[in-house]
C-alpha positions in Angstrom: 33.5 -2.5 -1.3 29.2 -3.2 -0.5 28.7 -6.5 -0.5 25.1 -5.6 0.9 21.9 -6.3 -1.1 19.5 -4.6 -2.4 15.7 -5.0 -1.3 13.3 -6.1 -3.8 10.8 -4.3 -4.8 8.0 -7.1 -3.0 10.6 -6.7 0.2 10.2 -3.3 0.4 6.3 -3.1 0.0 6.5 -5.3 2.6 8.2 -3.8 4.9 5.7 -0.6 4.1 3.2 -2.7 5.0 4.5 -3.9 8.1 5.2 0.1 9.1 1.6 1.1 8.7 0.5 -2.2 10.2 -1.8 -3.3 7.2 -2.0 -7.0 8.2 -6.0 -8.3 6.9 -7.5 -5.7 5.4 -6.9 -6.8 2.0 -4.0 -4.5 0.4 -4.0 -3.6 -3.4 -0.8 -1.7 -4.9 -2.2 0.4 -7.6 1.5 1.9 -8.4 4.9 1.0 -8.2 8.7 2.8 -9.1 11.9 2.1 -8.0 14.7 5.2 -8.6 18.0 5.5 -7.1 17.1 2.8 -4.7 13.7 4.1 -3.6 10.5 2.5 -4.0 7.0 4.6 -4.2 4.5 2.9 -3.6 0.4 3.5 -3.8 -1.7 1.2 -1.8 -4.9 1.0 -1.3 -7.5 -0.7 1.8 -11.1 -0.9 1.8 -11.0 3.0 3.0 -8.1 4.8 2.9 -5.4 5.1 0.0 -1.4 5.2 1.1 1.4 6.4 -0.6 5.2 4.9 0.8 8.8 5.8 0.1 11.3 3.1 0.9 14.7 3.2 0.6 15.7 -0.4 -1.0 19.3 -0.2 0.5 18.5 -0.4 4.2 14.7 -1.2 4.4 14.0 2.4 6.0 10.0 3.6 5.3 10.9 7.7 4.4 7.5 8.7 4.4 4.0 7.4 4.5 0.6 9.6 3.3 -2.9 8.8 3.8 -5.9 9.8 2.6 -9.7 8.6 3.0 -10.9 6.8 -0.2 -14.2 8.8 -1.6 -17.5 7.0 -1.9 -17.3 5.6 -5.7 -13.7 3.9 -4.7 -15.0 2.9 -1.4 -18.1 1.4 -2.9 -15.9 -1.1 -4.5 -14.9 -2.8 -1.6 -18.7 -3.6 -0.5 -20.3 -6.7 -0.3 -23.9 -6.7 -1.7 -26.6 -8.1 -2.9 -29.1 -7.2 -5.9 -32.0 -6.8 -3.8 -30.2 -4.4 -1.1 -28.3 -1.3 -0.9 -25.1 -1.6 -0.5 -23.4 -2.2 2.6 -19.7 -2.2 4.0 -18.0 -5.1 4.5 
C-alpha cells in the first residue's frame, strides 16, 4: 500500500524554482499542466523563459529548458516614465 502523498501543483512549482535558483526575480507561471504524476510548468522572469517537468511523487525535477525572452516580451518587465526611453529594471 502506497502511503506517500504526492506534491501539490504549488509544491512542485516551488521545487522547480528552487532547482533553477529563481528567488527574487518575480517569476510568473504562464502555464501549468498535470498528467500521470508529472507537472509541466512554463515560467518567465524578466529575461528568461523556463520550462520544467517535475515528478509529483518524489519532487524530482526531471527536465529544465531555458530561452531568452525576445525584446517585446522583455519590455513588459521594464520600468520607465512617459518622457524617457524604456530602461531595463
